[in-house]
C-alpha positions, -999 to +999 in steps of 0.1 A: -317-537+391-284-530+408-287-510+438-265-481+424-285-478+393-315-481+412-304-453+436-296-430+402-332-438+390-347-427+422-325-395+423-336-386+386-373-390+396-368-369+428-350-341+405-380-344+382-406-338+411-388-312+425-386-294+391-427-298+386-430-283+421-409-253+416-427-243+381-410-244+349-376-260+350-351-262+322-337-295+330-347-321+305-370-295+287-379-303+250-385-276+222-422-282+227-418-279+263-400-246+261-424-229+236-455-241+256-439-225+287-436-191+267-470-194+255-484-201+287-465-173+305-446-195+327-414-178+313-398-159+286-372-165+258-346-145+280-356-165+309-349-196+291-314-183+282-307-170+315-316-204+330-291-221+306-264-196+316-270-202+353-263-238+345-233-231+328-220-212+355-226-240+380-215-269+358-192-258+328-162-258+350-128-277+346-129-315+354-094-327+347-063-327+368-027-327+354-005-358+354+027-350+374+060-369+384+052-368+420+014-357+422+024-325+441+000-297+442+004-269+419-004-232+423-040-220+418-044-202+384-075-189+365-085-198+329-109-182+302-140-167+313-174-186+306-209-174+319-194-145+339-169-170+357-131-176+352-123-212+348-104-222+380-080-254+377-075-279+405-041-276+423-042-314+431-023-336+406-021-372+398+011-390+401+019-409+369+029-441+387-007-445+399-018-457+364+013-459+344+033-490+356+070-495+360+078-459+355+112-465+373+121-488+347+110-466+317+140-458+294+122-437+266+117-401+260+108-380+288+070-378+294+053-347+286+038-343+320+010-320+327+018-282+334+001-248+333+011-223+306-002-190+291-023-195+256-015-181+223-047-166+216-048-146+250-017-148+271-037-136+303-054-171+300-040-203+313-047-237+300-035-274+310-009-288+287+006-323+285-011-355+303-041-351+323-066-374+339-105-369+347-111-356+383-134-382+403-171-367+409-158-333+398-195-318+396-180-302+364-183-313+325-164-284+305-186-288+276-191-253+265-160-236+246-175-200+243-208-189+250-225-159+232-226-135+259-213-100+251-177-093+265-167-128+265-178-146+234-146-134+214-110-129+224-103-105+196-132-084+207-131-091+243-146-071+272-153-034+261-144-042+227-176-059+226-198-032+243-231-026+229-228+004+203-253+024+225-224+030+251-205+048+226-174+046+204-151+016+204-121+022+231-086+030+216-068+000+204-097-021+196-096-041+161-117-024+134-135-058+130-151-053+166-172-025+153-191-051+130-191-076+154-205-058+183-234-048+165-244-087+163-267-089+194-257-117+220-279-146+230-297-126+257-306-099+235-317-121+206-340-138+232-353-101+244-357-093+206-379-123+202-398-117+234-406-080+224-418-090+189-438-122+198-445-120+236-466-151+242-476-157+208-446-167+189-452-175+151-440-213+152-450-218+116-424-192+106-401-199+136-402-237+143-370-234+163-384-206+185-362-201+216-346-235+210-312-228+226-285-245+204-251-252+206-226-258+175-196-280+175-164-258+170-158-273+135-185-253+120-185-214+117-204-191+139-203-156+132-210-142+165-189-168+188-153-175+187-149-201+159-114-218+157-119-257+152-110-263+188-077-247+187-056-221+205-050-203+174-046-163+174-067-154+143-069-116+134-105-121+139-117-152+159-151-152+150-159-164+116-169-138+090-204-157+083-224-185+097-221-222+082-251-226+061-271-250+084-262-226+114-279-197+096-309-217+089-314-226+123-310-189+134-334-180+106-360-203+121-357-187+157-330-208+173-306-191+198-274-198+189-260-199+223-226-214+225-199-233+205-191-267+221-156-281+228-144-304+197-114-321+191-087-300+177-086-295+140-051-308+132-029-308+102+002-328+111+026-349+093+058-368+104+091-355+093+128-348+102+116-328+132+107-353+162+090-344+197+116-346+225+089-357+249+064-384+249+026-382+254+009-411+269-028-413+271-057-391+259-063-405+226-097-408+214-110-383+239-124-349+234-100-321+243-095-287+229-060-268+231-078-235+239-107-248+261-096-279+277-110-316+283-147-327+284-157-349+309-187-374+311-217-361+334-222-396+343-187-401+357-165-373+353-134-397+352-145-412+317-148-399+285-178-381+270-167-392+233-144-383+208-147-352+185-182-340+192-179-350+228-187-314+239-221-314+220-230-347+237-221-337+272-239-303+269-270-318+262-268-347+287-260-323+315-289-298+303-264-268+293-284-267+260-318-278+244-296-294+216-265-294+200-251-294+163-227-323+159-202-334+130-192-370+122-165-383+102-162-416+119-191-420+144-185-386+158-224-380+164-235-413+174-206-423+199-210-390+220-248-395+221-239-432+233-216-419+260-239-395+271-275-411+272-286-388+242-304-394+208-286-384+177-297-383+139-275-377+109-291-379+076-278-392+041-248-376+029-256-344+012-291-340+025-275-315+050-249-288+045-214-288+052-206-255+042-177-235+062-167-264+082-129-266+093-113-300+077-149-315+071-167-312+037-154-345+025-171-379+018-173-391+055-184-358+070-217-348+078-236-325+103-263-338+127-282-332+159-277-344+193-308-337+218-324-357+246-352-369+225-351-381+188-382-358+181-362-329+189-334-343+169-356-346+139-367-312+143-333-298+145-323-313+114-354-303+095-348-268+102-313-272+088-331-272+052-337-240+031-374-231+027-372-231-013-340-251-020-345-277+007-311-296+012-293-280-016-265-254-008-245-237-035-217-239-013-214-276-008-212-298-038-221-332-020-257-314-016-261-318-053-283-350-045-314-363-064-346-346-049-360-380-046-337-388-015-357-360+005-391-372+020-419-352+009-430-348+048-405-332+074-384-358+092-402-350+124-435-364+110-422-401+111-416-399+147-437-423+168-444-404+201-459-432+222-460-469+224-494-478+236-500-509+255-508-538+231-500-517+201-476-530+176-464-496+156-437-517+138-459-545+127-448-552+092-412-538+095-384-561+089-351-555+110-319-569+104-297-576+134-259-572+123-243-597+144-207-589+130-210-561+151-220-580+183-190-605+184-177-608+221-140-603+211-130-596+247-146-595+281-156-557+275-180-567+246-200-592+266-224-571+288-234-545+262-237-571+235-260-595+256-281-563+266-286-550+234-296-585+220-322-587+247-335-554+241-339-562+203-359-592+210-380-580+239-388-546+226-384-543+187-398-580+182-422-590+208-435-556+221-434-535+190-440-562+163-413-561+140-401-592+125-363-595+130-336-614+107-299-619+116-268-622+098-245-648+109-208-646+119-191-678+130-176-659+159-209-650+174-230-682+166-262-686+150-292-678+174-320-704+168-345-679+182-340-656+151-344-666+113-313-659+092-306-636+064-308-656+032-285-634+012-257-622+032-232-592+034-208-617+019-228-621-010-234-585-016-197-580-015-191-611-038-213-595-064-204-559-062-165-557-056-150-579-084-162-556-113-165-523-093-131-525-073-111-554-084-080-536-067-097-545-033-081-580-040-045-570-043-041-560-006-014-580+008-009-598+043+029-604+041+039-621+008+003-634-002-029-617-009-050-608+022-081-626+009-064-656-008-088-687-014-072-720-019-072-730-055-078-696-069-056-665-081-080-640-063-066-613-085-071-628-117-100-620-141-114-657-140-115-658-104-135-623-101-159-635-127-167-666-111-171-648-077-195-623-092-217-653-100-210-666-065-194-698-081-163-691-062-158-686-026-151-655-010-127-654+017-141-654+052-117-628+062-135-602+042-165-593+064-183-564+077-157-557+102-128-558+079-144-541+049-135-506+061-099-511+063-077-507+032-095-475+020-077-443+011-064-427+041-041-402+022-043-370+045-066-344+029-061-322+057-037-302+034-064-293+009-092-290+033-073-264+056-061-246+027-096-242+012-112-233+044-084-206+053-088-192+019-125-189+020-125-175+057-101-147+046-084-141+078-060-111+077-037-130+096-040-166+093-039-171+056-021-205+052-012-235+075+024-217+082+007-189+095-018-211+114+011-232+127+030-200+137+002-185+158-008-216+174-003-234+207-011-275+211-019-294+241+013-318+235+048-314+222+040-342+197+013-321+181+033-291+179+061-309+161+036-326+136+019-292+130+054-276+123+065-304+099+032-299+079+041-261+076+075-267+065+065-294+039+039-274+026+023-303+007+011-296-027+005-330-042-028-343-027-034-373-048-049-404-030-016-424-029-024-450-001-056-473-002-088-477-024-105-444-031-133-437-006-156-418-028-156-449-052-162-473-024-190-453-011-211-462-042-198-499-042-208-504-004-242-487-011-247-511-039-239-539-016-257-529+013-289-521-006-288-556-024-289-570+010-317-550+021-338-558-010-329-595-011-341-600+025-369-574+025-351-555+054-361-518+060-337-512+091-305-524+106-296-526+142-267-535+165-249-520+197-240-482+188-206-489+205-201-522+223-178-511+249-179-492+281-167-457+284-127-456+289-109-435+314-096-401+306-059-401+304-059-436+290-076-447+258-106-466+243-100-505+240-075-516+212-089-526+182-095-565+180-101-586+150-112-558+130-135-544+158-128-507+161-132-496+197-154-466+184-180-490+171-187-498+136-185-466+113-200-482+079-227-457+081-200-428+077-186-445+047-219-453+032-232-418+040-264-433+050-290-421+077-280-430+113-295-426+146-288-435+181-311-437+211-302-449+246-308-486+254-298-486+291-270-485+317-241-507+324-217-507+352-192-539+344-158-528+329-128-543+322-104-509+320-077-513+293-040-503+308-007-497+299+023-522+296+059-511+294+076-527+260+103-553+264+129-527+254+116-503+284+113-475+255+074-472+251+041-480+266+012-499+248-023-501+259-036-535+263-071-551+268-082-553+303-087-587+320-097-578+355-136-573+362-145-540+379-175-520+385-176-483+374-183-456+398-215-449+383-239-467+356-229-455+322-253-454+293-252-475+262-272-472+231-286-492+197-279-478+164-303-478+138-295-473+102-303-481+065-298-471+028-295-438+012-329-419+016-342-442+041-347-416+070-384-424+073-380-462+082-349-454+103-370-426+123-400-446+128-381-478+142-358-457+164-386-434+178-410-465+184-380-481+205-374-447+222-409-442+232-416-479+244-384-478+267-376-442+277-342-452+288-329-417+288-321-407+325-305-373+332-270-376+351-276-375+389-248-350+396-262-323+376-295-314+389-315-280+391-292-251+400-299-240+438 
C-alpha cells in the first residue's frame, strides 16, 4: 500500500473514531443508522437536517478559479446564498499558458477566458463564466445547487417572499405564486413535523425513508426547491408546479427532500449561421451549471466529480446528504459513483418513473440512486415505487412494462450484508467477465484494468465462490486462468442483427462497407442468411466496443423540451425561444447554439441519422440474453470506468478504438439493471493535454504519455449488470462483493465539522 493511500486510510479511521467518541455523527451515516439514532434518543430528525446544513455551510463552497490571460487577481464578489452563506469566489486566477501550450502562436478565435458576470435569474448574484480550472485542495465541492431552507430555496420567492404564512401577508411586489409556495414546509420544518408526530417511535412500515435526507439531480422537478435543469433561466416561477413522480413517492415515504444537486446544463443547441466569436477550451465531460457553477471531486478538488449527475455523487461522497437521486443517459449514475467512491443502482428501463424530467424520458434515460452503501441505494429505489401500482406511472409511457419484470420481494431483500469468513455466498453463481471493456488502449487503461482483474479473481471467484468465465478480445489476450465463454457476443450479434437490423451493415467506412468481409457482399440477403446461421464470418470490427456507434443521434431535445415546457406551464417560459431569451450560458458557444435552436424552431423531429435506438434496444437485449443463456451467466462484470479522473479545465481522455472515455454505456441502451460499487483507489495517471493544430487555429486534446502521480489516491469501481429484470442477481453479486471488500473510504478533507 502506497504511503499516501495508507495515510488517507488512517485519517479515515481517526475520523470514524472521533465521530464515535462524540456520540452520533452524520458522517458516513446510513438510513438505518439515522433511524436507530432517532429511536434511541441520540438525535432528532430536525437534528439530522441541521447536521447536514452545518456541513453544507462548511463544505458546499466554490472550488474553481477562472482561467485568465495573465493569471492576475480579480476583485472579490459574492454569489448565491446556500445554507445561509453567500458563495465566495476566489480572487486568484490561473494563467492560460500554464496548461495550454504555445498560446503565443495561437491564431484562432479569441479564447473565452474566465470572467465574472451577473446572472440572468438574479442580477444581484454573480457567477463564473468562460474557462475555469479546479482549485487545489479547495476544501469545498460545490455540489448542492439549492437547499430547501426557507428564504433561499427559490429565486422567484426569495427572502421575505418565502416567509412563513404565520408572519403575516406577503410583502408588496411578491409574485402571486409565492403565496402557495411559502405554505410548503422547508426541510427543517418538515423534520420538525415528523418529530412532533412520531418522536422516538417512527412508523417505519409506513415511512421506510423516515428522515433519510435526499437530494435530487436538477433534471427532475421538485415543488419546493428551484428546479431549472441546471440552467440560469429566469422562469416566472422557478420551483416546479409539482414533484416528479418518484420524488413524490420518496417524500410520501418519509424522506426529507433536502436539496437539488448541480447537474449538467439542460441544453438545446444547434449549429447555424450564427457563430461564436470566442473559442471555449476545456471543461467538456465535467459537471457545471450556468446558475450554480462547477462541482469538484472531494478526493482531489482539481479533478472531475463526473458528468451530468456529478453533483449527486459528490454530495453523497462528501457527506452532504444521505443519498442522492441521479439520472443516467450514458453512464451518468455509475460514472459519478465511480468518481466519488459511492454505490449506484439503476433498474431496468421502465421500472422507475421518468415523469417530469427536463430532456429525459426517452429510451436511454433512467433515474437511480447514489448512496454510500448499496443497501441504502436499493432501499431508495424501492421507495420510488407506488404502494399499489408498483413501477407503473400513468405519466410515463416507458413504465408500461410486464409485471413479471418486478421481483416479488423488495430490492433491498437481495442485499448480502456480510461476507463471513469461509462463507461462499456466490457459490453456484456464474459471472461473465467482459474483456472487451478491459483492453489496455493507452497507458491510462493499465492500472485500473489490472486492479479490477485481480479483484474479480481474488474476491468474486476465490473468496465468494462464484464461477467466472470470460469473453475473449484479441486486444486483451486469452487468460489461461479463466474459462472462455463458448458462445460469444459476436455470435449473439451474428444471429440477431441480420434479420432484425440489416441496415446495420450499410454503415460505410469511406467508399466501402465498414463491416466488409472478404468474399461476401455484407449487404446482400445471401450473406445475412448465412451469417444468421453462423455459416459466414462476422467482421472483427463489429464488437462490444463498436456496437453502440452508428445509432440514431438525431437531436430529440426539440421534442423533449417542447413537451416539458408545455407540461410545466410556466407563464413566462412557454417555448425554447422564450427559454433562450431569458437564459444565460457559461460560454459564448452555448449561448449562440441556444439562439440558433430558437431561431430554427425545429418542427421535423424524425430520426434522420443512424439506426433507431428503440429498435436497437430490442435487438441488443436479444443478443445479450442469448449470450447469458448459452453460457449460463447470471451477471456481467468489468471496470466501471477504466480511466482515472481527469482535471477540470481539460477533459477526459479521447476515445480510442471504440473505447469511450466515459466507460461502456451498453447498459444505457439495453435499459438493463446496472450497479456500481467501489473497488479500490489508484494514484497513477497519464493526464491528457492540449496540442496546437498545424494551422495554429485550434487545440485538440491528446492522450497523455507521461506517468505521474495524482495529488491524492482516487477511487475506481466495478460495474455489475445483467439482462432486463435481473435485478436480484445483480444486487446479490454486487452487495456480496461490497460486503467482502468495504472499499468505500470517506474523503480525508471533508471530516466532521468542528
